[in-house]
C-alpha positions in Angstrom: -24.8 -5.4 14.1 -23.6 -4.2 10.8 -20.7 -5.8 9.0 -17.9 -3.6 7.7 -17.6 -3.7 3.9 -14.0 -4.2 2.7 -13.1 -1.6 0.2 -10.6 -2.7 -2.5 -9.4 -1.6 -5.9 -10.8 -3.3 -9.1 -7.5 -3.6 -11.0 -8.3 -7.2 -11.8 -11.6 -6.4 -13.5 -10.8 -5.9 -17.2 -14.2 -4.5 -18.1 -14.2 -1.9 -15.3 -10.5 -1.0 -16.0 -11.4 -0.4 -19.7 -14.1 2.0 -18.7 -11.9 3.5 -15.9 -9.4 4.6 -18.5 -11.9 6.1 -20.9 -14.6 7.7 -18.7 -14.3 10.6 -16.3 -14.6 9.9 -12.6 -18.2 11.2 -12.5 -19.2 9.1 -15.6 -17.6 6.0 -14.2 -19.2 6.3 -10.8 -22.6 6.9 -12.5 -22.1 3.8 -14.7 -21.0 1.7 -11.8 -23.3 3.2 -9.1 -22.8 0.2 -6.8 -19.1 1.1 -6.4 -17.9 3.4 -3.7 -15.8 6.5 -4.4 -13.1 4.9 -2.2 -12.9 2.0 -4.6 -12.3 4.4 -7.5 -9.7 6.2 -5.5 -7.9 3.0 -4.5 -7.8 1.9 -8.1 -6.4 5.3 -9.1 -3.6 4.8 -6.6 -3.0 1.2 -7.5 -2.8 2.1 -11.2 -0.4 4.9 -10.5 1.8 2.5 -8.4 1.7 -0.1 -11.2 2.8 2.4 -13.8 5.5 3.8 -11.5 6.9 0.3 -10.9 6.8 -0.5 -14.6 8.6 2.8 -15.4 11.3 2.2 -12.8 11.5 -1.5 -13.4 10.5 -2.3 -9.9 8.4 -5.2 -8.7 4.9 -4.4 -7.7 5.3 -4.5 -3.9 4.0 -7.6 -2.2 6.6 -7.8 0.5 8.2 -5.2 2.8 11.5 -5.6 0.9 9.9 -4.7 -2.4 8.0 -1.8 -0.7 11.4 -0.5 0.6 12.6 -0.4 -3.0 9.6 1.6 -4.1 10.0 4.0 -1.1 13.6 4.5 -1.9 12.8 5.4 -5.5 9.9 7.6 -4.4 12.3 9.4 -2.0 14.6 10.2 -4.9 11.7 11.2 -7.2 10.1 13.5 -4.6 13.2 15.6 -4.1 12.3 19.1 -5.2 15.0 19.3 -7.8 13.8 16.1 -9.4 10.1 16.9 -9.2 10.7 20.3 -10.8 13.3 18.8 -13.2 15.8 21.4 -12.1 13.4 24.2 -12.9 12.7 23.0 -16.4 8.9 22.6 -15.8 6.3 24.9 -14.4 5.3 24.9 -10.8 1.8 23.6 -11.9 3.4 20.6 -13.8 5.7 20.0 -10.8 2.6 20.0 -8.5 0.8 17.4 -10.7 3.9 15.2 -10.7 4.3 15.5 -7.0 0.6 14.7 -6.4 1.0 11.5 -8.6 3.9 10.4 -6.4 1.9 11.2 -3.3 -1.0 8.9 -4.6 1.6 6.1 -5.1 3.1 6.7 -1.7 -0.3 6.6 0.0 -1.2 3.3 -1.7 2.0 1.6 -0.7 1.7 3.1 2.9 -1.7 1.5 3.1 0.0 -1.9 3.1 3.6 -1.4 4.2 5.7 0.8 6.6 8.3 3.3 5.7 11.6 2.0 7.0 15.0 3.6 6.8 17.1 1.9 4.1 20.8 1.3 4.7 23.1 3.5 2.6 20.2 5.5 1.2 20.4 9.2 2.3 22.3 8.1 5.4 19.5 5.7 6.4 16.7 8.3 6.4 14.1 9.3 3.9 15.3 12.8 3.3 12.6 13.9 0.9 9.8 11.4 1.5 7.1 13.3 3.4 3.5 12.4 2.7 2.3 15.4 4.6 4.0 17.8 2.2 1.2 19.3 0.2 3.0 21.6 -2.3 6.3 22.2 -4.0 8.7 24.6 -2.3 9.1 27.9 -4.1 12.2 28.1 -6.3 
């Protein structure tokens, strides 16, 4: 009977994080060949979430209440007019921005549920849709 290996990020490992920030994905995974790609991806998501929380002055979510705050901010950020900055950036830039928000959402969703938030878009997540894969055409 084989044991399941728990895949986690390595945000707490200073040496790996230093290399993570300066090496390409391929270089990093070759250097740390004992790591799984999933660990790299989880770290990418966790880092994006940490930067998002820092930028919006939100706590890194460790409780459902804190996750609700992150989801509410993501919902606002993922609205088409906000992703595209009211048409002031290219569709390619908007897609990159949206994919970054999607990485953040997936990471938070791996630990918490999306719940309607009182007085926020009438209690629903109007724009928050992790299945959405591309920006709507303007």
